N, C-alpha and C positions, 0 to 999 in steps of 0.2 A: 704489281699490286694485285692482291687476292680479291678479285671481284667476279662474282657469278653473274653472267649476263643472260642466262636462260630464264624460262618461266618459273617464277618463285613458287607458286602454289603446287605445280607439278612436282618440283623437287621436295617440297614439304611433305606431300602425300607419299612419295617414294621412301622418305626417311622416317615417316610416322611422327612428324612434329607439327605443332601449330604455327601458323604464320605470325602469331602474336610474339613468338620468340624473337623475331626479327624486327618487331615494331610495326608490322604490317597489319592493317585491319581488314584485309581482303578476305572474302570467303568464297568457297566454291561449292557448287551443287554436288559435285562428285565427292568432295571431302566429307560432306555430311552424310552421304549414303554409307551403308555398311560395306566394308571392304570384303572382297571375295576371299574366302578362307582357302588357303593353299593346302592341298592334301599332302604335299611333300614337306617333311620336317626340315627346318633350316639347320644347316650344319653349324658347328661351333665357330668355324672360320667366317661364315657369312654373317653371323650375329656380331662378331667382333669387328668385322670390316664395316658393317652398317653403323655401328655405334661410333666408330672413328669418323666416318663420313658425316654423321649427324653433328658431332661437336665441331668439326672443321667448318661445316656449312653455317652453323649458328654464329660462330665467332669470325667467320670470313678469313680463315687462315689456309694457306696452301701447305702441301705435304712437307716440304723442306723445313719450313718454319715450325710446323706442328711437331715434327720429329725432334727439332731442337728443344722445344719446350719439354718434351718427354725426357730427353737426356739430361737437361738441367734439373728437372724434378727428381729424377732417379739418383742424382748426386746429393740432394738435400736430405736432411733428417725428416723422418715422418713417413707417411704413406704416399707413395709415388703418384698414384692417381689423383689424390686430393691436392697435392702440391701443384700438379699440372693444371688442374681446374682453377686453383687460386691465382696462378700466373695469368691464365687466359682472362679471368674475370678482372684482373688488375690492369689490363691493357687500357691505355688512355682512351681509345675510341669506344671501348665498352663502358668506361666510367662516364664519358660524356653522354652516352645513350641512357645509362642508368639514372643520371641526374636530370634526364628529360630535356637536356639542351638540344639534342638531336632527336627527332621524332622516331626515326628508324636507325638501325645500326649503320646502314649505308650513308644516311645523312650525317650521322655522328662522325664517321670516318672522313667524309668530305670536309666537314668543318675543321677537323684537325689538319688534314692535308693542305687546306687553303690558308692555314696560319691564323685562324680566328680564335684559337684557344691558347691560354697561358697556364703554365704550372709554376707556382711560386713567383709570379710576376714575369716569368720569361716565356717567350713564345716557343711553343713546341709543335712541330708539324710532322711528327712521327707517330702514326696510329698505334704502333706496337710498343711505345714507351710504357714502361711499367711504373705505375704510381706507388708511392710509399705512404705509410701512416703519417698523417700531419700535412700532407701536400694540399695546397690550395689551388683548386681548378677554377678558372674564370674565363669569361668571354673577354677578348682583348678590348681595352677601354675605348678605342676609337671605332670599334665595330658594333658596339652595343645598340646603336640606333638602327641597325639593319632590319629590314622587314621580317626576316626569318625569326627574329627574337621577340616580335611584338606580342604574339599570343602568350609566350612564355612569361613575359613581364606582367601581363594582366591576370593570369591564373595562378594556381598553386600546383606544385609538383606532387602528383599522386603516385603512390606505390614506390616511394623511395626506399631503397634497402637501408637497414639499420646502421650499416657501416659507412653510410654517406650522409652529408648534410648539404642542403642547397637553399640559397636565398634568391627568390625569383626577382626581387626588386633590383638587387645589385648584380644579378647573374653570376654569383660567386658561390662555389661549393667547397667542401672540405672532406678529405678522406679521414674519417674518425678513427678507423682501424682497418686492417686488411680483412677481406672477407674470409669466412670459414666455410667448411663444406655445407653447413646448414643453410647458408645464405645463397647457395647455388642450386639451380634446377635439380630437384630430387629424381627426375626421370632419367638423368644421365647415369649410365652404368659404367663408370670409369675403369672398373676392374677388368672389363672386357678389352679395353684399349691397351691396358698394361699387359694383359695376357698375349695380345696380338704382337706387340713390340718385343716382348721378352722371349719369343720363340727362337 
């Protein structure tokens, strides 16, 4: 299982990402201070590697699986980098996080692993399961009374992407369409990852 057990904020600082990407609302005094400017220019390889590590960390994917996504994306029609990001964004654990069923990406993955999520009425406990257009994602019927979902039922899902729908009362959502590049974090430079792997 691709799980990072080290200090999250330290890793976020090193990769230059916000902890909000992972659903964390933690802040660090060091993170708000201006970073020291390195006099040494970063090489092309170091920028490509950092970008790959950033995307792997955000989605919680290990190298072997990440490489597999790249290879599948390169065989599809269209732009390889965009295809890869769409696959990562379509993972079930990410969709559960985007629907705000899980408050953090880690919690979303755990909910899927523990069998609390269904896809089209069938229990799916594989976080890397790729959803398709029209799939109905829901909390398992006999698990809806769990304490973890109480706040979700009471409130509204804020910041829901346009490619997803979610009903807080029934704890049921739908994949309206697959995400496009415009729906994914614009700060990711996927072309650097493609350059790294195509060497």
